[in-house]
C-alpha angles and dihedrals in degrees: 000000000000119000113247125222087256093055090051093048093047090050093049091048091052091051093049092049094046093042100079093040092049092048092049090049089055092057117081117241117266129218119204128194115200142159110261091232098054115105098180089058090057090050090052090050088053088051095054092043089053087053090058104266122138105225133197113196124205117188114214133166096206096068093154089063091052091049092048092048091051094045101248109163110239094235091056094051122129131162108287134031129205142182125213132161093351093308132107121229120201122194132332100350111167114245091235089060090049090052091048090049091052092047097046097036097203120191105266146098095249152289129293138187101198118219120356108290116197112246094030116121108290092017099075103150101148090263121096116205117188113246143168131237105219126208107212126194134206091247091060097254121129141194135190106256096181140353118219 
């Protein structure tokens, strides 16, 4: 039996519909802690959801306690904190860097974008400040993971 044009189109449609769901299923779930009054945190959550992550958000006022419990160095702190795939994310880390982290699995506690650089995901203001995405480790050492 030879496939007809219709069989090919139906097959391609099934692949395109299943594609995003299959990719989202391959990504581990993410938990985000954020202050209930922070709008840029919500915009970052929208960014990672658009990239295919399933996100649970917990609003807390005592963010410093969350950061301390998860081992975020004080000088790398930003506004929101997340966990995904055994790693900690601090601040406006681009989703593509999170995906690279999960694919490469480097030794480290997590990634941070210190401060709140304009132009980072969730901080789109029309201005683009250069910034670094920092890989931080439990022993206190750090490395530049990406430059943006």
